[in-house]
N, C-alpha and C positions, 0 to 999 in steps of 0.2 A: 431127517433133514440134514443133519450133520454129515451123514455119509454121502449124500448127494453133493454137498459142497466140497468134500474132500476129493471125490471122484472128478468133479469138474476142474478143480485146481490141478490134479494130477494130469488130466488131459491137456490142459493149457500148457503145463510145464513140458510135456512130451512134444507138443506141437512146436514149441519154441526151440527145442533141441534137435529137430529134424534138419539135416543139412540138405542143400540143394542137390548134392550128388546122389543122395539116397532116393530122392523122389523124381529125378530127372526134370526138375524145375529149372528154368533159365531166367536169369535176371536181365533186364535190358542193359545194353552196353551204354556207358556214358557217352554223351555227344561231345565231339571235339569242336563243334561249330560255336563260335562265341556269340553271346547274346548281344543283339544290337541295342545301343543306347539311343533313346529317342532324342532327336535334335529339337532345340527350342524353336517355337514358331515365331516368337516376338524377338526382334533384334534389339540389342542394347546399344544405344548410341553413346559415345564417350562425351563426358562433360568437358566442353572447351573452356579453358581458363581465359579470362579476359586479359588482354595484353597490358603490360605496364605502360602507362602514359607518362609523358614528361611533365608531370605536375606534382606538387608536394604531396597532395593527398594520395595519389596513386603510388608514388615512390614510398611514402611512409607505410602504407598498407602492405605493399608487395615486397619491399626490400628492408626498410628500416626496422619494422616490427619483428621480422623473422631473424634478422642478422644483428641488429644493434640494440635490441631491447634490454638485454641483461645489464648494460652499462649506461645507456643514454636516454632512458625513459624514467619517469617517476619524479619524486621531489628533489632528489640529490643526484643529478646526473654526473658521471665521471668527467673530469676535465672541463667542467662547466659547459659542456656541449649537450644541450637538451634537444631531443627530437620529438618532444611532446606536441609541438606546434611550430608552424613556420615563424611566427613572431619570436618565440623563444629561441629558435635556431638563429635567427637574424640578430638577436640581442646578445649572442654569445660573446664572451670576452675574448675569445680566440678569433677575432676578425683578422684577416679576411677569410673566414671559414668558407663562405659560399663564393664570394667573388671580390676581388680587389678592383678589377676592371669589369664592370657589369657586362655580362654576355660572353666573357672569355673564360672557358673552363680551364685553360692552361695556367691561369693565375689563381685558381680556386684552391684554398687550403684543403677543402674536402677532397677534391680530385687527387691532390698530391698524396694525402695519406691513404686513400683508397687504392692508389696505384703504386705505392712505395714498394720497392724490392727489399728494403731493410725490414726485418721482422720487428725491430724495436720501434719503428715509426708506422708500420702498416696497420690499417684498420680494415676489417676487424683483426685483432691481434691473434697470433697463433695460440692455440691449435685450431681456432675457428677457421672455416673455409673462406677463401677470398671470394669477392663478388665475381659473377660470370661476366663475360664480354658484353652480353645483352644488357645486364643490369648497369654496368659502367657506361654503356652507350646511352641509356635512357637518362642517367644522372647528368651526363655531359650535355645532352639535348636540353634538359631542364635548366641547366646553368646558362646555356646559350640563349634560352628564351627569358633570361633574367629571373629565374626561380619563381614561376607563377604558383599560386596556391592551388588553383583548379584549371 
């Protein structure tokens, strides 16, 4: 039995050592045609983001939370300017933060600091990114509408 096993192993070894030149065997040539990737049958529709509305709740959610939260949310807001709620913002000691003349964004302390060209007065302060034109326009519209909650 041992001899049979040794002979079989020797034959297998020899078979593995035979080259294709010796036996006139030819291997198939590799194909140069790329394999096609299947295309998905279901289309993925993009999730459309809800536009910012000129209301405190929308501006708070879409602008203030992402831009102003490190400093003006929580129990101890910087500069005594709290964006936690509209009543807290309106009670700020830094009046006229929202409006001196109701409905006039040009007299709004908020618009002045948001649009300031001086880094020392600008909000958000450097190195944070300034608000986009769209964001500033929505805040301006909100102030023109006399700062509605909803």
